[in-house]
N, C-alpha and C positions, 0 to 999 in steps of 0.2 A: 512671493506666492505665484504659482503657475496654474493657469487654467488647464485642467487635464481633460482631454477629449474622452468620451466614453469608450472609443475603440483604441485608445493609446496602448502602446506596447510597454509593459513594465519590465525592466531588466535590473539586475543587480550588478555590482562591480566590486573590485577588490584593489587594494594597493599593492604594488610591487615595489619593494625597496631593497637597496643593497648598500652596504657600507663600502666606500672606496677609499683606499689608502694610497696616497701619492707622496713623492718626495720632491721638495722644492728647497734648493740651497742646503741640502743634507738634513733637512728637517721634515719629519713625517707629518703630512697634513691629512686629516681624515674628514670625510664628508659623507653625507647620505644622499643617494640618488633615489628619487621616488617617482613613480608613474601610476596614474589611475588607469585601470583597464576594465572595460565593460565585459560582462559575461555574454558575449555575442553568440556563444554556442547555444544559447537558449532563445535566440531571436526566431520568431515564426517566419516562414518563407515569404509571407506577404508584407513584411516590414522592410525589405531591402530588394534592390534590383540586381544589377550586374555585380559580380564579386571578383572577376578575373583581373589580375594585374600582371603584365608581362615583365620578364627579366631578360637581360641580354644573355645569349648563348655564349658559353665560355670559348668555344671555337671561334665564334664571330668576333669576340673581343680581341683575342690573340691575333687573328687574321687582320683585323682593322688596324691594330697598333703596328703590325709589321708593314702593312701597306702604306700607312702614313709615314712611317720612318723611312721606307725605301724611296717614296716620292720626295720627301724632304732632302734626303741625301743626294738623289739624282739632280734635283733642281737647286741645290746649294743653300738651303735654309734650315738645315738640321739644327743649327745653333739657336734658331728662333722657334723651333717646334714646341708647342705647348700641349701636353696631354694631361688631363686632370680628372679627378673624381672628387666627390664631396658628400657630405652628410648634411641633412636638413634636420636640425634639432627641433623636436616637437612637431615633426612633419605633418602629422594628421591634423593637428590643432589649427593649421592654417587654412584648412579646406572646409567649406560649409557642408553640412550634412544634407544629403538629398534622400529623403525617406518618404515613401507613400503614406506612412502613418507616423503619428507623433510618437517619439521615443522618450520615455520617462525613466530615469535611473535613480536608484536609491543609493545615496552616498554611504560609505562605510561608517559603522558606528565607532570604530576605533580611531577614526581620524580626529585629530585635535583641531577642529574647525567649527564655526557656528552652524554650518550646514550638515554636520555629521548626523546620519540617520534620516535626513530629509530627502524627499523626492524632488529631483530637478529635471528640467527639460534638456535633452541633449541637442545642441545646435551645431556642433562641429564633429568631424569624422574622427572620433577618439579611438585609441588602440582597443582592439578586441571586438569592434563591430564588424559584421560580415562585409559591409560595403566600403569600409574605410580604405583598404588597399586600392580598390578600383578608383575611388574618388580622388585619392592623392595622385595616382598614376595619370589620370585624365588631366588634372590640374597642372601637374609637372610638365606633361607634353605640351600643353597650351603655352606655358611660360617659356619653355625652351624654343618652340617654333616662333613665338612672337619676338624672341631675341635674335632671330635670323638664322637659327640652326635648322638643318634639314635632316630628316631620318634617312638612314642608309637602307640597304636591303634588310638588315636586322632592325626592326622598328624601335629598338632600345639603344641604338648607337647613332649619334648625331655628329654632323660635321658643320662647320661654318665656313662659308666662302670668304675670301679676302675682302678687306674694306675697299671702297671706291678709290681711295688715295693709293693703295698698294696696286690695284689693277691699272690705274692711270700711269704709274711709274713702271709697271711690268706688264705691258699689253698682251704678252704671250701667255700669261698665267691664267689659268682657270676661266675659260670663256663660258662654261656651262653654269647654269643656276639650278636650283631645286626644281 
């Protein structure tokens, strides 16, 4: 049972689900992927703060990759160059919700769960809320920079300087830090 503040924002949500068919060892495997999404389009403006989340410019991505490859080729470490991207499963669910007002969401009635039809307090930045993209973006940037990466001219592209052992073995390499 949740104590609901008198000024709490009440929103609804819906289930997004899709059947996925995959093949493993020539056998078709079917599964259902499901996501709970808030109807944030009905959030009042005083229930969220900043909503903007940056994305890397495609020109910046291509230019950065070309520059990294050229540098690696020139300095003889092209075979050790690592460029990667990733997906964070359930990304928003890792980030605490920051809302000036309590958010209460009614769970879908069609859900086969004991909380179906109940009102629950939203504590994480779930899909569909206005502020979720911004909250995840800020959290991700904090994690990336704490791991030693530095933003480039494009704030969505990061680089990491060599380890101390590499610099000791190659004193001419990268003397600048972030």
